[in-house]
Z-matrix of the N, CA and C atoms (Angstrom, degrees):
N
C 1 1.455
C 2 1.522 1 107.49
N 3 1.298 2 115.94 1 116.95
C 4 1.461 3 119.39 2 -179.69
C 5 1.524 4 110.05 3 -94.08
N 6 1.326 5 115.54 4 166.03
C 7 1.460 6 120.67 5 -178.27
C 8 1.523 7 112.83 6 -63.02
N 9 1.323 8 117.06 7 -29.79
C 10 1.460 9 119.36 8 -174.58
C 11 1.530 10 112.59 9 -110.77
N 12 1.324 11 117.10 10 10.53
C 13 1.459 12 119.94 11 -179.48
C 14 1.526 13 110.20 12 -69.12
N 15 1.324 14 115.70 13 135.45
C 16 1.455 15 120.74 14 178.13
C 17 1.522 16 108.62 15 -108.48
N 18 1.313 17 115.94 16 146.44
C 19 1.451 18 121.40 17 -178.95
C 20 1.519 19 109.36 18 -115.40
N 21 1.310 20 115.64 19 138.01
C 22 1.464 21 121.22 20 -179.13
C 23 1.525 22 111.68 21 -79.88
N 24 1.328 23 117.33 22 -32.68
C 25 1.465 24 121.17 23 -176.64
C 26 1.524 25 109.93 24 -134.78
N 27 1.314 26 114.84 25 164.88
C 28 1.464 27 120.50 26 175.55
C 29 1.529 28 109.25 27 -62.82
N 30 1.324 29 116.97 28 -38.79
C 31 1.465 30 120.82 29 179.54
C 32 1.529 31 110.98 30 -60.44
N 33 1.322 32 118.18 31 -41.61
C 34 1.464 33 121.23 32 176.88
C 35 1.521 34 110.67 33 -62.88
N 36 1.319 35 116.82 34 -41.08
C 37 1.460 36 121.19 35 177.94
C 38 1.521 37 110.69 36 -61.87
N 39 1.324 38 117.05 37 -48.68
C 40 1.461 39 120.96 38 -179.60
C 41 1.523 40 111.65 39 -62.01
N 42 1.313 41 116.75 40 -39.17
C 43 1.463 42 121.10 41 177.86
C 44 1.526 43 110.76 42 -64.34
N 45 1.322 44 116.55 43 -42.70
C 46 1.461 45 121.01 44 178.15
C 47 1.517 46 112.18 45 -64.34
N 48 1.329 47 116.68 46 -40.46
C 49 1.463 48 120.45 47 177.61
C 50 1.520 49 111.40 48 -65.08
N 51 1.321 50 117.05 49 -43.21
C 52 1.471 51 121.04 50 178.48
C 53 1.529 52 110.12 51 -59.29
N 54 1.326 53 116.33 52 -45.43
C 55 1.464 54 121.33 53 179.53
C 56 1.530 55 110.72 54 -60.22
N 57 1.327 56 116.63 55 -43.95
C 58 1.461 57 120.06 56 -179.31
C 59 1.526 58 111.46 57 -66.66
N 60 1.327 59 117.44 58 -44.46
C 61 1.466 60 120.32 59 -179.36
C 62 1.527 61 111.28 60 -62.83
N 63 1.335 62 117.72 61 -37.73
C 64 1.466 63 120.77 62 176.92
C 65 1.527 64 110.20 63 -64.59
N 66 1.326 65 116.56 64 -43.41
C 67 1.461 66 120.44 65 177.20
C 68 1.525 67 110.32 66 -61.03
N 69 1.323 68 116.94 67 -49.09
C 70 1.464 69 122.65 68 -175.56
C 71 1.524 70 111.69 69 -62.57
N 72 1.310 71 117.14 70 -41.44
C 73 1.459 72 120.92 71 -174.54
C 74 1.522 73 115.23 72 -89.55
N 75 1.345 74 118.13 73 -26.73
C 76 1.456 75 120.62 74 -173.96
C 77 1.524 76 114.79 75 -113.71
N 78 1.328 77 118.99 76 -21.32
C 79 1.464 78 120.74 77 -173.48
C 80 1.524 79 114.02 78 -117.21
N 81 1.304 80 117.95 79 -33.52
C 82 1.467 81 121.99 80 -172.55
C 83 1.521 82 111.25 81 -86.50
N 84 1.338 83 117.63 82 114.79
C 85 1.466 84 119.53 83 175.10
C 86 1.530 85 109.97 84 -67.49
N 87 1.320 86 116.28 85 143.07
C 88 1.457 87 121.67 86 -178.34
C 89 1.523 88 109.34 87 -112.28
N 90 1.313 89 116.22 88 128.69
C 91 1.460 90 121.42 89 -179.92
C 92 1.526 91 110.72 90 -58.87
N 93 1.319 92 117.55 91 -40.91
C 94 1.466 93 120.78 92 -178.23
C 95 1.531 94 112.36 93 -69.98
N 96 1.333 95 116.96 94 -14.11
C 97 1.468 96 121.76 95 177.95
C 98 1.528 97 110.86 96 -106.90
N 99 1.329 98 116.13 97 23.77
C 100 1.472 99 123.82 98 178.10
C 101 1.536 100 110.74 99 56.38
N 102 1.322 101 115.34 100 44.26
C 103 1.457 102 120.62 101 174.74
C 104 1.519 103 115.08 102 80.47
N 105 1.317 104 117.47 103 7.49
C 106 1.464 105 120.57 104 178.28
C 107 1.524 106 109.54 105 -100.06
N 108 1.321 107 114.82 106 165.07
C 109 1.460 108 120.04 107 176.37
C 110 1.528 109 109.07 108 -90.31
N 111 1.332 110 117.92 109 159.91
C 112 1.463 111 119.47 110 175.55
C 113 1.532 112 112.40 111 -56.81
N 114 1.320 113 117.71 112 -36.94
C 115 1.467 114 120.63 113 179.08
C 116 1.528 115 110.94 114 -63.51
N 117 1.326 116 117.40 115 -41.07
C 118 1.468 117 120.48 116 178.44
C 119 1.521 118 111.02 117 -62.82
N 120 1.311 119 117.37 118 -40.12
C 121 1.463 120 121.30 119 178.87
C 122 1.530 121 109.76 120 -68.37
N 123 1.311 122 117.66 121 -45.03
C 124 1.462 123 121.85 122 -177.04
C 125 1.525 124 111.38 123 -61.77
N 126 1.346 125 116.73 124 -47.77
C 127 1.456 126 120.22 125 -176.82
C 128 1.528 127 112.96 126 -90.20
N 129 1.327 128 117.47 127 -7.58
C 130 1.451 129 121.07 128 176.12
C 131 1.510 130 114.94 129 72.09
N 132 1.317 131 117.03 130 21.21
C 133 1.468 132 121.04 131 179.01
C 134 1.523 133 108.61 132 -159.24
N 135 1.337 134 115.46 133 170.40
C 136 1.458 135 119.55 134 175.85
C 137 1.523 136 108.68 135 -66.50
N 138 1.300 137 115.62 136 135.41
C 139 1.461 138 121.36 137 -177.72
C 140 1.515 139 107.91 138 -119.08
N 141 1.310 140 116.44 139 130.45
C 142 1.456 141 121.36 140 175.47
C 143 1.512 142 107.02 141 -99.17
N 144 1.328 143 115.83 142 128.39
C 145 1.462 144 120.42 143 179.90
C 146 1.520 145 108.78 144 -62.78
N 147 1.326 146 116.44 145 128.73
C 148 1.453 147 119.99 146 179.39
C 149 1.519 148 110.25 147 -72.48
N 150 1.313 149 115.61 148 150.56
C 151 1.462 150 121.06 149 -178.37
C 152 1.518 151 110.00 150 -63.19
N 153 1.326 152 115.39 151 141.67
C 154 1.474 153 120.57 152 -178.37
C 155 1.504 154 111.45 153 -74.11
């Protein structure tokens, strides 16, 4: 989801938000979490994103 992306429907918006939240929580390492993802911190172990 980019800053300037436009969505035609609410469903497209919700899909884009879901995709971003999955990326943010399961794939993107966070500097403040010492290079871990929020999911890794929450569950206390390495987490593999489940297939969509």
